C-alpha positions as MATLAB code, in Angstrom:
seq = 'MIRSMTGFGSAKGKIAGLAFVLEIRSVNNRYFDLNIKCPRAYLFVEPLIKSYLQKNISRGKVDVYLGLDPVQNNQPDLHLNEQLAESYREMILSIAKLLDLPSEISALDIARFPDVMSVNKDEPDQEVFEKEMLSLLELAVSDYNAMRCREGEALYNDLLEKTERIEAMVDEIDQRAAQTLSAYRDRLNRKLQEVLSDTSIAAELVLSEAAIYADRIATDEETVRLRSHCSQFRKLLKEGSPIGRKLDFLIQEFNREANTIGSKCQNSEISYLVVDLKSEIEKIREQIQNIE';
ca = [
       5.427  -51.431  -28.719;
       3.046  -48.585  -29.331;
       3.416  -46.588  -32.541;
       2.880  -42.925  -33.207;
       0.547  -41.883  -36.010;
       3.129  -39.295  -37.063;
       5.845  -40.729  -39.264;
       7.837  -40.620  -42.476;
       9.493  -43.323  -44.511;
      10.949  -43.666  -47.992;
      12.554  -46.185  -50.309;
      14.209  -46.217  -53.719;
      14.375  -49.117  -56.114;
      14.051  -50.429  -59.640;
      10.639  -51.385  -60.963;
      10.336  -52.666  -64.532;
      13.816  -51.311  -65.272;
      13.066  -47.793  -64.036;
      14.212  -46.149  -60.796;
      11.353  -45.099  -58.523;
      11.040  -43.184  -55.258;
       8.286  -44.073  -52.775;
       7.542  -41.794  -49.809;
       5.037  -42.308  -46.984;
       4.175  -39.615  -44.458;
       1.359  -39.387  -41.935;
      -0.152  -37.315  -39.143;
      -2.778  -38.169  -36.544;
      -6.385  -38.655  -37.561;
      -9.372  -40.452  -36.051;
      -9.672  -42.748  -39.072;
      -7.541  -44.158  -41.876;
      -7.409  -41.460  -44.557;
      -5.175  -42.288  -47.540;
      -4.084  -40.029  -50.387;
      -1.892  -41.437  -53.199;
      -0.026  -39.468  -55.853;
       1.687  -41.251  -58.726;
       2.354  -40.735  -62.466;
      -0.705  -41.150  -64.688;
       0.842  -44.110  -66.491;
       1.043  -46.050  -63.213;
      -2.387  -45.333  -61.730;
      -3.199  -49.029  -61.962;
      -0.928  -49.653  -58.954;
      -3.008  -47.507  -56.549;
      -5.309  -50.360  -55.376;
      -2.247  -52.465  -54.544;
      -0.710  -49.636  -52.479;
      -3.984  -48.990  -50.672;
      -4.550  -52.659  -49.867;
      -1.013  -53.108  -48.534;
      -1.102  -49.983  -46.352;
      -4.516  -50.838  -44.896;
      -2.987  -54.043  -43.544;
      -0.089  -52.165  -41.921;
      -1.679  -48.889  -40.751;
      -4.882  -48.814  -38.712;
      -5.495  -45.051  -38.632;
      -3.971  -41.686  -39.486;
      -3.924  -39.260  -42.391;
      -1.473  -40.913  -44.784;
       0.049  -39.325  -47.900;
       1.900  -41.538  -50.389;
       4.052  -40.293  -53.259;
       5.336  -42.578  -56.013;
       7.513  -41.000  -58.682;
      10.350  -41.653  -61.078;
      13.803  -40.877  -59.724;
      15.191  -38.206  -62.118;
      18.767  -38.817  -60.990;
      18.899  -42.583  -61.499;
      16.896  -42.918  -64.694;
      18.495  -42.606  -68.137;
      17.775  -39.739  -70.483;
      14.346  -40.007  -72.123;
      14.151  -41.583  -75.575;
      12.994  -38.654  -77.726;
      11.422  -39.136  -81.136;
      11.210  -36.507  -83.893;
       8.299  -36.659  -86.307;
      10.171  -35.281  -89.349;
       7.188  -35.443  -91.694;
       4.989  -33.498  -89.272;
       7.710  -30.896  -88.657;
       8.075  -30.327  -92.394;
       4.299  -30.000  -92.796;
       4.211  -27.345  -90.052;
       7.041  -25.419  -91.763;
       5.321  -25.474  -95.146;
       2.006  -24.429  -93.651;
       3.606  -21.469  -91.834;
       5.326  -20.347  -95.049;
       2.037  -20.609  -96.932;
       0.276  -18.481  -94.313;
       3.079  -15.898  -94.444;
       2.845  -15.685  -98.254;
      -0.947  -15.496  -98.215;
      -1.089  -12.676  -95.641;
       2.119  -10.979  -96.772;
       3.767  -11.454  -93.381;
       7.398  -12.099  -92.397;
       8.220  -15.786  -92.504;
      11.007  -15.995  -89.923;
      10.802  -19.466  -88.403;
      13.196  -21.057  -85.905;
      13.664  -24.725  -85.049;
      12.343  -23.961  -81.567;
       9.124  -22.591  -83.065;
       8.536  -25.833  -84.949;
       9.487  -27.992  -81.922;
       6.765  -26.350  -79.817;
       3.955  -27.628  -82.013;
       2.048  -30.694  -80.756;
       3.483  -34.145  -81.529;
       6.587  -32.841  -83.335;
       8.675  -34.300  -80.519;
       7.550  -37.109  -78.235;
       8.992  -39.469  -75.647;
       9.006  -43.133  -76.517;
       7.489  -45.052  -73.606;
       7.116  -48.760  -73.287;
       3.840  -49.806  -71.721;
       4.637  -51.341  -68.308;
       3.813  -54.979  -67.683;
       1.280  -54.635  -64.853;
       1.899  -58.057  -63.331;
       5.679  -57.569  -63.190;
       5.299  -53.979  -62.026;
       2.992  -54.899  -59.132;
       5.238  -57.725  -57.988;
       8.289  -55.460  -57.843;
       6.174  -52.686  -56.359;
       5.475  -54.871  -53.323;
       9.200  -55.093  -52.563;
       9.503  -51.317  -52.672;
       6.438  -50.958  -50.450;
       7.930  -53.312  -47.864;
      11.093  -51.211  -47.673;
       9.207  -47.919  -47.396;
       6.780  -49.216  -44.756;
       9.664  -50.714  -42.757;
      11.412  -47.327  -42.733;
       8.130  -45.586  -41.923;
       7.305  -47.941  -39.033;
      10.813  -47.598  -37.602;
      10.269  -43.859  -37.160;
       6.796  -44.401  -35.718;
       8.176  -46.896  -33.204;
      10.862  -44.445  -32.075;
       8.179  -41.823  -31.528;
       6.011  -44.441  -29.824;
       8.783  -45.383  -27.379;
       9.076  -41.757  -26.275;
       5.288  -41.595  -25.826;
       5.316  -44.880  -23.888;
       7.889  -43.653  -21.357;
       6.146  -40.308  -20.940;
       2.739  -41.919  -20.388;
       4.122  -44.313  -17.775;
       5.585  -41.379  -15.835;
       2.271  -39.533  -15.942;
       0.406  -42.664  -14.776;
       2.750  -42.960  -11.786;
       2.076  -39.323  -10.896;
      -1.674  -39.948  -11.037;
      -1.334  -42.928   -8.686;
       0.722  -40.829   -6.265;
      -2.020  -38.171   -6.287;
      -4.689  -40.825   -5.662;
      -2.733  -42.098   -2.628;
      -2.506  -38.575   -1.262;
      -6.245  -38.001   -1.827;
      -6.973  -41.136    0.234;
      -4.756  -39.884    3.066;
      -6.316  -36.412    3.005;
      -9.830  -37.877    2.962;
      -9.123  -39.925    6.130;
      -7.718  -36.837    7.857;
     -10.789  -34.828    6.805;
     -13.137  -37.359    8.396;
     -11.136  -37.472   11.645;
     -11.061  -33.663   11.826;
     -14.824  -33.516   11.190;
     -15.524  -35.991   13.998;
     -13.483  -33.921   16.462;
     -15.091  -30.668   15.313;
     -18.578  -32.168   15.584;
     -17.883  -33.380   19.117;
     -16.705  -29.921   20.222;
     -19.718  -28.165   18.709;
     -22.165  -30.522   20.354;
     -20.494  -29.943   23.699;
     -20.762  -26.190   23.232;
     -24.411  -26.303   22.209;
     -25.588  -28.818   24.772;
     -23.210  -27.696   27.540;
     -22.682  -31.301   28.345;
     -19.352  -33.065   28.285;
     -20.951  -36.495   28.400;
     -22.409  -36.605   24.903;
     -23.427  -40.019   23.704;
     -20.703  -41.463   21.512;
     -23.356  -43.037   19.330;
     -24.629  -39.605   18.306;
     -21.190  -38.446   17.191;
     -20.515  -41.710   15.410;
     -23.872  -41.588   13.653;
     -23.340  -38.054   12.355;
     -19.757  -38.837   11.377;
     -20.949  -41.894    9.463;
     -23.463  -39.821    7.499;
     -20.775  -37.257    6.670;
     -18.272  -39.960    5.772;
     -20.749  -41.520    3.353;
     -21.352  -38.142    1.696;
     -17.661  -37.343    1.145;
     -16.392  -40.902    0.598;
     -14.125  -41.108   -2.444;
     -12.710  -44.572   -1.845;
     -14.787  -46.100   -4.658;
     -13.468  -43.497   -7.120;
      -9.847  -43.896   -6.003;
     -10.123  -47.694   -6.243;
     -11.461  -47.371   -9.788;
      -8.731  -44.879  -10.696;
      -6.066  -47.346   -9.543;
      -7.786  -50.036  -11.596;
      -7.825  -47.713  -14.627;
      -4.103  -47.041  -14.180;
      -3.424  -50.775  -14.129;
      -5.511  -51.273  -17.274;
      -3.756  -48.328  -18.914;
      -0.349  -49.951  -18.364;
      -1.623  -53.263  -19.680;
      -2.850  -51.637  -22.888;
       0.453  -49.806  -23.369;
       2.310  -53.125  -23.175;
      -0.034  -54.699  -25.738;
       1.212  -52.264  -28.382;
      -0.580  -50.638  -31.315;
      -3.305  -50.337  -32.414;
      -4.646  -49.207  -29.016;
      -5.301  -45.483  -29.564;
      -9.099  -45.753  -29.519;
      -9.090  -47.953  -26.407;
      -6.836  -45.505  -24.575;
      -9.062  -42.630  -25.636;
     -12.095  -44.366  -24.138;
     -10.219  -45.301  -20.941;
      -9.027  -41.742  -20.335;
     -12.663  -40.620  -20.353;
     -13.181  -42.934  -17.380;
     -10.208  -41.287  -15.650;
     -11.897  -37.919  -16.080;
     -15.232  -39.208  -14.799;
     -13.701  -40.436  -11.530;
     -11.686  -37.236  -11.063;
     -14.820  -35.115  -11.548;
     -16.734  -37.180   -8.974;
     -13.944  -36.789   -6.422;
     -13.943  -33.048   -7.067;
     -17.697  -32.812   -6.457;
     -17.462  -34.766   -3.163;
     -14.381  -33.266   -1.581;
     -14.858  -30.914    1.395;
     -11.189  -30.162    1.804;
      -9.309  -27.361    0.036;
      -6.134  -29.455   -0.133;
      -8.026  -32.270   -1.865;
      -9.542  -29.708   -4.244;
      -6.056  -28.579   -5.240;
      -5.029  -32.206   -5.724;
      -8.046  -32.806   -7.968;
      -7.053  -29.823  -10.123;
      -3.540  -31.288  -10.508;
      -5.036  -34.717  -11.157;
      -7.296  -33.443  -13.942;
      -4.391  -31.496  -15.435;
      -2.292  -34.683  -15.585;
      -5.181  -36.619  -17.135;
      -5.573  -33.927  -19.796;
      -1.863  -34.182  -20.643;
      -2.307  -37.909  -21.163;
      -5.401  -37.324  -23.300;
      -3.408  -34.982  -25.558;
      -0.576  -37.490  -25.893;
      -2.751  -40.467  -26.800;
      -4.319  -38.520  -29.683;
      -1.122  -39.363  -31.578;
      -1.078  -43.093  -30.798;
      -2.176  -45.500  -33.507;
];
């Protein structure tokens, strides 16, 4: 199944005794562009996250957020440096006495000074942390891929419908082209009769001129290739992601054939069909920009 490059997934779990939240979100991009945000104390886990995601995501602009879950975690273990707090108080009183200033001091004033209060943090065991991090990554990526697959299924169905419409237009172009040639042969025959005033014009002359005209306006090679491209397009869709770049290249071939048909056609009805054909191809091109 094809996957969209647009997606979101998240997971919550315990790592080294602490509750973490991991979120993955992405939008379409030509290449794999990863941005990771996590607490400074856990920066060592970034290479692991990057390596894991590179194996599961081929392209897209991906943003990853790893953070502590404030709801699930216990209250922080605060530590008061009593000796330092007392030193600050004495120093402030000394300054007040020296400069003859009021010495009104509150507990909040003292608490605001650096290192008076601190949070006791245990250094995480990197090996244990990374092992448990992998489990959380698997959950988040599974949730993320589930959304991308749902989006991909919608894209798959839409692209198949558009491919069928292109094939129907190609069939109609073939029919119109045959009618154009037949009408040209009849018109040529009438004109020659008028000019030469002779009803017994050599059939070879009409056939020869019609053959030259037919060769000039022939679009059968382009329509055959378009049908082949449609078949290849379906085959790629069934292969599943990552196929975005291949589809992007193939749709350029669609456009090339449509442009050639447009330059050859001598029929206004075929010209209108070519406009509709190119419009449908452009819709497909826009859709596949979001396929991984």
